[in-house]
C-alpha positions as CSV (number, residue, x, y, z in Angstrom):
1,M,-12.3,-17.6,3.3
2,D,-13.9,-14.2,2.4
3,N,-11.0,-12.5,2.6
4,L,-7.4,-13.2,2.0
5,D,-4.3,-10.8,3.5
6,A,-0.9,-10.2,1.8
7,Y,2.1,-10.3,3.5
8,A,5.6,-8.8,2.8
9,A,8.1,-11.3,3.9
10,S,11.5,-10.1,5.7
11,P,14.1,-11.9,7.6
12,E,13.1,-9.0,10.0
13,R,9.5,-10.0,10.6
14,G,10.4,-13.8,10.6
15,R,6.0,-14.7,9.4
16,G,5.6,-11.6,7.6
17,H,3.6,-8.0,7.9
18,V,0.3,-7.3,7.1
19,L,0.3,-4.4,3.9
20,L,-3.2,-4.5,3.2
21,E,-6.4,-6.9,3.4
22,W,-7.7,-8.3,0.0
23,P,-11.1,-9.1,-0.6
24,G,-10.0,-12.4,-3.3
25,P,-11.5,-13.1,-6.5
26,S,-15.2,-14.2,-5.6
27,Q,-17.5,-12.6,-7.8
28,K,-19.0,-10.5,-5.3
29,A,-15.7,-8.7,-5.0
30,L,-14.9,-8.2,-8.7
31,C,-14.9,-4.5,-10.0
32,D,-17.7,-4.4,-12.9
33,G,-18.0,-7.9,-12.4
34,R,-15.0,-8.8,-14.2
35,D,-11.9,-7.4,-12.8
36,L,-9.7,-8.1,-9.3
37,A,-10.3,-4.7,-7.3
38,A,-7.7,-2.6,-6.2
39,T,-6.9,-2.7,-2.8
40,L,-3.4,-0.2,-2.7
41,D,-2.2,2.7,-4.2
42,L,1.1,2.4,-6.0
43,R,1.8,5.8,-4.8
44,Q,1.4,5.3,-1.1
45,I,4.4,2.6,-1.8
46,T,6.5,4.9,-3.4
47,L,5.5,8.2,-0.8
48,S,6.4,5.8,2.1
49,V,9.9,4.8,0.2
50,L,10.3,8.5,-0.2
51,H,9.8,9.8,2.9
52,D,10.7,6.9,5.0
53,H,14.4,5.6,3.5
54,L,15.0,9.1,1.8
55,G,13.5,11.1,4.4
56,L,12.2,13.5,2.5
57,A,9.1,15.9,4.0
58,R,5.9,14.8,3.5
59,R,5.2,18.7,2.7
60,Q,7.7,18.0,0.0
61,L,6.4,15.2,-1.1
62,D,2.6,16.6,-1.6
63,H,4.0,19.4,-3.5
64,D,6.7,17.7,-5.7
65,V,6.0,14.3,-6.2
66,F,2.3,14.0,-6.5
67,P,0.4,16.9,-6.0
68,D,-2.7,15.4,-6.4
69,G,-2.1,12.7,-3.5
70,A,-2.5,14.9,-0.4
71,D,-5.1,12.1,1.1
72,L,-2.6,9.0,0.8
73,E,-2.0,7.8,3.5
74,L,2.0,6.6,4.4
75,L,2.8,3.0,4.7
76,P,3.8,2.4,8.3
77,D,7.2,0.1,9.2
78,L,7.5,-0.6,5.5
79,L,10.8,-0.5,5.7
80,V,13.0,-2.3,7.5
């Protein structure tokens, strides 16, 4: 298996929901030959929760929360 998928399990989703694709711990997938590769910016999770759960506008998030995060994508359907 070349890739492993990360799943977030929830009762509503049953079998889980794919959040990201992880390349696994093979030598070729390691960052600098020693570290696991980052596959998700944790700021995306924070932005998604603040947007979807608290209802903050993306403009406000980009201006006040993560001014350097305009290129971050919201994670769809993170909260059920």
